[in-house]
C-alpha positions as CSV (number, residue, x, y, z in Angstrom):
1,X,4.3,22.3,-18.0
2,X,3.3,21.1,-14.6
3,X,5.5,18.9,-12.8
4,X,3.9,16.0,-10.7
5,X,5.7,14.6,-7.7
6,X,5.4,10.8,-7.9
7,X,5.1,8.4,-5.2
8,X,3.8,5.1,-4.4
9,X,0.3,5.0,-2.7
10,X,-1.2,2.3,-0.8
11,X,-4.8,1.3,-1.7
12,X,-5.9,3.0,1.5
13,X,-4.4,6.3,0.3
14,X,-6.1,5.7,-3.1
15,X,-9.4,5.3,-1.5
16,X,-9.3,8.4,0.2
17,X,-7.9,10.3,-2.6
18,X,-10.7,9.2,-4.9
19,X,-13.6,9.5,-2.3
20,X,-12.6,13.2,-1.8
21,X,-12.4,13.8,-5.5
22,X,-15.8,12.2,-6.2
23,X,-17.3,14.2,-3.4
24,X,-15.7,17.5,-4.9
25,X,-17.1,16.5,-8.3
26,X,-20.6,15.7,-7.1
27,X,-20.8,19.1,-5.3
28,X,-19.8,20.5,-8.9
29,X,-22.3,18.2,-10.8
30,X,-19.5,16.2,-12.2
31,X,-18.5,12.5,-12.1
32,X,-15.2,10.7,-12.1
33,X,-13.7,9.1,-15.1
34,X,-14.3,5.8,-16.0
35,X,-10.9,4.7,-14.9
36,X,-11.1,6.4,-11.7
37,X,-14.5,4.9,-10.7
38,X,-12.9,1.6,-11.6
39,X,-9.9,2.4,-9.3
40,X,-12.1,3.6,-6.3
41,X,-14.1,0.5,-6.5
42,X,-11.1,-1.8,-6.5
43,X,-9.7,0.2,-3.5
44,X,-13.0,-0.1,-1.8
45,X,-13.0,-3.6,-1.8
46,X,-9.4,-4.4,-1.7
47,X,-8.1,-1.8,0.9
48,X,-7.5,-3.5,4.3
49,X,-6.1,-1.0,6.6
50,X,-7.1,2.5,7.7
51,X,-4.6,5.3,6.3
52,X,-3.3,5.8,9.8
53,X,-2.5,2.3,10.3
54,X,-1.0,2.1,6.7
55,X,1.4,5.3,7.7
56,X,2.3,3.5,11.2
57,X,3.0,0.1,9.4
58,X,5.2,2.0,6.6
59,X,7.1,3.7,9.4
60,X,7.7,0.4,11.4
61,X,8.8,-1.6,8.2
62,X,11.2,1.2,7.0
63,X,12.7,1.3,10.4
64,X,14.1,-2.3,9.8
65,X,17.6,-2.5,9.0
66,X,16.7,-4.4,5.7
67,X,17.0,-1.7,3.1
68,X,13.2,-2.2,1.7
69,X,12.3,-0.2,-1.1
70,X,9.1,2.0,-0.6
71,X,7.3,0.0,-3.5
72,X,7.8,-3.1,-1.4
73,X,6.8,-1.5,1.9
74,X,3.7,-0.3,0.2
75,X,3.0,-3.6,-1.5
76,X,3.4,-5.2,1.9
77,X,0.9,-2.7,3.5
78,X,-1.9,-3.5,0.7
79,X,-1.2,-7.4,0.7
80,X,-0.8,-8.1,4.4
81,X,1.3,-11.3,3.6
82,X,0.7,-14.3,6.4
83,X,3.4,-16.5,5.5
84,X,7.3,-16.8,4.5
85,X,6.4,-17.7,1.0
86,X,3.9,-14.5,0.7
87,X,6.5,-12.3,1.7
88,X,9.2,-14.2,-0.7
89,X,6.6,-13.7,-3.7
90,X,6.7,-9.7,-2.9
91,X,10.6,-10.3,-3.2
92,X,10.5,-12.7,-6.0
93,X,12.1,-10.2,-8.7
94,X,14.9,-9.1,-6.3
95,X,18.5,-10.3,-6.9
96,X,19.3,-10.8,-3.3
97,X,17.4,-12.8,-1.0
98,X,16.3,-12.4,2.7
99,X,16.9,-15.1,5.3
100,X,13.8,-16.5,7.2
101,X,14.8,-14.7,10.2
102,X,14.5,-11.4,8.9
103,X,11.2,-12.3,6.9
104,X,9.7,-13.3,10.1
105,X,10.7,-9.9,11.6
106,X,8.4,-8.5,8.7
107,X,5.6,-10.8,9.4
108,X,5.7,-10.2,13.4
109,X,5.3,-6.3,12.5
110,X,2.5,-7.2,9.8
111,X,0.6,-9.3,12.1
112,X,0.1,-6.4,14.5
113,X,-2.1,-4.8,11.9
114,X,-4.0,-7.8,10.5
């Protein structure tokens, strides 16, 4: 049985992976599966940043002393929230709350990439 390493991926990373797979398949005379085509279309429409920028943003958000999870960081990279309420929506299911000052730090970093 093959073990698959699971990790969260931004829409930009998904887009790159599926575009590479589509190129490879087209050379072999194959097509992407329906679900893969739909995921590629979605990522092409909604990915807002280049992979390089996503990785930089992930690193900067990860360096904040706020214990952000990988899932939260990726979600913020995909959505690029603009307001305090947008960030709070990402943290809605968390039991603890970040104060407005901490959220503004996040927004300041994200604003550099918008």
